[in-house]
C-alpha positions as CSV (number, residue, x, y, z in Angstrom):
1,M,128.9,61.8,126.0
2,V,126.7,60.8,123.1
3,T,125.6,63.5,120.7
4,M,122.4,63.0,118.8
5,A,121.9,64.1,115.2
6,P,119.3,66.9,114.9
7,K,115.8,65.8,114.3
8,R,115.0,66.2,110.6
9,I,111.4,67.3,110.1
10,P,110.1,66.7,106.6
11,R,109.0,69.8,104.8
12,D,105.6,68.5,103.5
13,R,102.2,70.0,103.3
14,A,101.4,69.2,106.9
15,Y,104.6,71.0,108.1
16,F,103.5,74.2,106.5
17,L,99.8,73.9,107.5
18,Q,100.9,73.3,111.2
19,R,103.0,76.4,111.2
20,S,100.4,78.6,109.4
21,N,97.0,80.1,109.9
22,V,94.8,79.4,106.9
23,D,92.8,82.4,105.7
24,Q,89.5,80.9,104.6
25,G,88.6,84.0,102.5
26,T,91.8,84.1,100.4
27,G,93.2,80.6,100.8
28,C,96.5,82.0,102.0
29,W,98.6,80.0,104.5
30,I,99.8,82.8,106.7
31,W,103.2,81.9,108.2
32,A,102.8,82.1,112.0
33,R,106.4,81.3,113.0
34,G,109.6,83.4,112.6
35,T,109.5,86.5,110.4
36,Y,111.9,89.2,109.3
37,T,111.1,92.7,108.1
38,W,112.7,94.4,105.1
39,A,113.6,98.1,105.2
40,S,110.6,98.8,103.0
41,G,108.3,97.4,105.8
42,S,107.5,94.1,104.0
43,K,107.3,91.1,106.3
44,Y,108.4,87.6,105.2
45,G,108.4,84.3,107.0
46,T,111.6,82.4,107.8
47,S,112.2,78.7,107.7
48,S,115.0,76.3,106.5
49,L,115.6,73.2,104.6
50,P,117.2,70.4,106.6
51,G,120.9,71.1,107.0
52,Q,120.7,74.5,105.4
53,P,120.7,78.0,106.8
54,S,117.5,80.0,107.3
55,R,115.8,81.5,104.3
56,S,112.4,82.8,103.3
57,A,109.5,80.5,104.2
58,H,107.8,80.9,100.9
59,S,111.0,79.7,99.1
60,V,111.2,76.7,101.4
61,S,107.5,76.0,100.6
62,Y,108.1,76.3,96.9
63,I,111.2,74.0,97.0
64,S,109.6,71.5,99.2
65,L,106.2,71.2,97.6
66,I,106.8,72.2,94.0
67,G,110.4,71.7,93.2
68,P,113.7,73.6,92.8
69,I,113.5,77.3,91.9
70,P,114.6,77.7,88.3
71,E,117.9,79.5,87.9
72,G,117.5,83.2,87.4
73,C,114.1,83.2,89.0
74,E,112.6,84.4,92.3
75,I,109.3,83.5,93.9
76,D,106.4,85.8,93.4
77,H,103.3,85.8,95.7
78,T,100.4,85.9,93.3
79,C,98.2,86.7,96.3
80,T,100.4,89.7,97.2
81,N,100.6,88.5,100.8
82,T,104.3,88.2,101.7
83,L,103.6,85.9,104.6
84,C,101.7,83.4,102.5
85,V,103.4,80.0,102.0
86,N,100.5,78.3,100.0
87,P,102.3,76.7,97.0
88,S,99.3,77.4,94.8
89,H,99.9,81.2,95.5
90,L,103.6,81.0,94.6
91,E,105.2,81.3,91.1
92,A,108.8,81.3,90.0
93,V,109.3,84.3,87.7
94,P,112.4,86.4,86.5
95,P,113.2,89.3,88.8
96,G,112.1,91.9,86.2
97,E,108.6,90.2,86.0
98,N,108.4,90.1,89.8
99,S,109.2,93.9,90.0
100,R,106.7,94.7,87.2
101,R,104.0,92.8,89.0
102,S,104.8,94.6,92.3
103,W,104.5,97.9,90.5
104,E,101.2,97.0,88.9
105,R,99.8,96.0,92.2
106,G,101.1,99.1,93.9
107,N,103.3,97.1,96.3
108,G,106.7,97.9,94.9
109,N,109.1,100.8,95.4
110,N,106.4,103.1,93.9
111,R,104.9,103.8,97.3
112,N,106.7,107.1,97.3
113,T,105.1,108.2,94.0
114,E,101.9,108.7,95.9
115,K,103.4,111.4,98.1
116,S,102.4,114.9,97.1
117,K,104.9,116.8,99.3
118,C,108.7,116.6,99.8
119,P,109.3,115.1,103.2
120,K,112.2,117.5,103.9
121,C,110.9,121.0,102.9
122,G,107.2,120.3,102.6
123,G,107.1,121.7,99.1
124,P,104.8,120.2,96.6
125,Y,106.0,117.6,94.0
126,T,105.3,119.1,90.6
127,E,106.0,118.3,87.0
128,K,109.4,119.8,87.5
129,T,110.2,117.2,90.1
130,R,113.0,115.1,88.8
131,T,113.2,111.3,88.9
132,Q,116.6,109.8,89.4
133,R,117.8,106.3,88.9
134,G,120.0,105.1,91.8
135,K,122.0,101.9,92.0
136,V,119.1,100.1,93.7
137,R,115.9,102.0,92.9
138,T,114.4,105.0,91.2
139,Y,113.3,107.9,93.3
140,R,111.9,111.4,93.1
141,V,114.0,114.5,93.9
142,C,112.5,117.8,95.1
143,V,114.2,120.4,92.9
144,P,114.7,123.1,95.6
145,C,116.1,120.5,98.1
146,D,118.3,119.0,95.4
147,R,119.7,122.5,94.5
148,A,120.4,123.2,98.2
149,R,122.1,119.8,98.6
150,N,124.2,120.4,95.4
151,A,125.2,123.9,96.6
152,A,126.2,122.6,100.0
153,N,128.3,119.9,98.4
154,A,129.9,122.4,96.0
155,R,130.7,124.7,99.0
156,A,132.3,121.8,100.8
157,R,134.4,120.8,97.8
158,Y,135.5,124.4,97.3
159,A,136.5,124.7,100.9
160,A,138.4,121.4,100.7
161,D,140.1,122.5,97.5
162,L,140.9,126.0,99.1
163,D,142.4,124.3,102.2
164,A,144.5,122.0,100.0
165,A,145.7,125.0,97.9
166,R,146.6,127.0,101.0
167,A,148.5,124.0,102.5
168,K,150.4,123.6,99.3
169,Q,151.2,127.3,99.2
170,R,152.4,127.2,102.9
171,A,154.6,124.2,102.1
172,R,156.1,126.1,99.1
173,R,156.8,129.1,101.3
174,S,158.4,127.1,104.0
175,T,160.7,125.4,101.5
176,K,161.8,128.8,100.0
177,K,162.6,130.1,103.5
178,E,164.7,127.0,104.2
179,S,166.7,127.5,101.0
C-alpha cells in the first residue's frame, strides 16, 4: 500500500482570503473556518502551519504574511475583531501592552466592572466593594458575600480542627486504658 504525503497548502494571501469573508466597511478578513471560544466568550479562528499543530488563525496569518512573532510578544487585533486575520490589522506587542489595549477598548477582563449588583446576593457594588488580585485576573468582591464565605470557611476549619482534636483525645484515652 502506498501512502501519500499530506498535501501542503501554502499559507499565502489567497489562502486567507479564500477562507474568510471580507468586511468591506472595516477591511477585516473574518475567518470563516474552524473557531474556538475562550471561557470569556471571545471567539478565535483556528488554522495551522504545514506540519504543525493547530493554533490561532491570526497567528498563522501573521507568521505567514508578515514574519515570525518576536519572542515575548503576542498578536493584538488593532481592529478589535478576534476573528480577523487581515495582516494589516495585526500587530506583535508585549502581553502587558495587549492587556492594556484591551482594557482601554473595554474588551478585556473589565467587563465585570460594569456590573452594578453582586450576581450572588443581588446587593449593590459600592465604594466598599473590594478588588482582589487573583493568580490570573483581578476581580471585585461583594463585602457581605465575602464575609459569609470567610465565616463558612472558618466554621469548616474549626469543625475539622475540633474533629482532629477529639480523635487525638480518643486515641490518648484508648492508649491509657490499654496500659
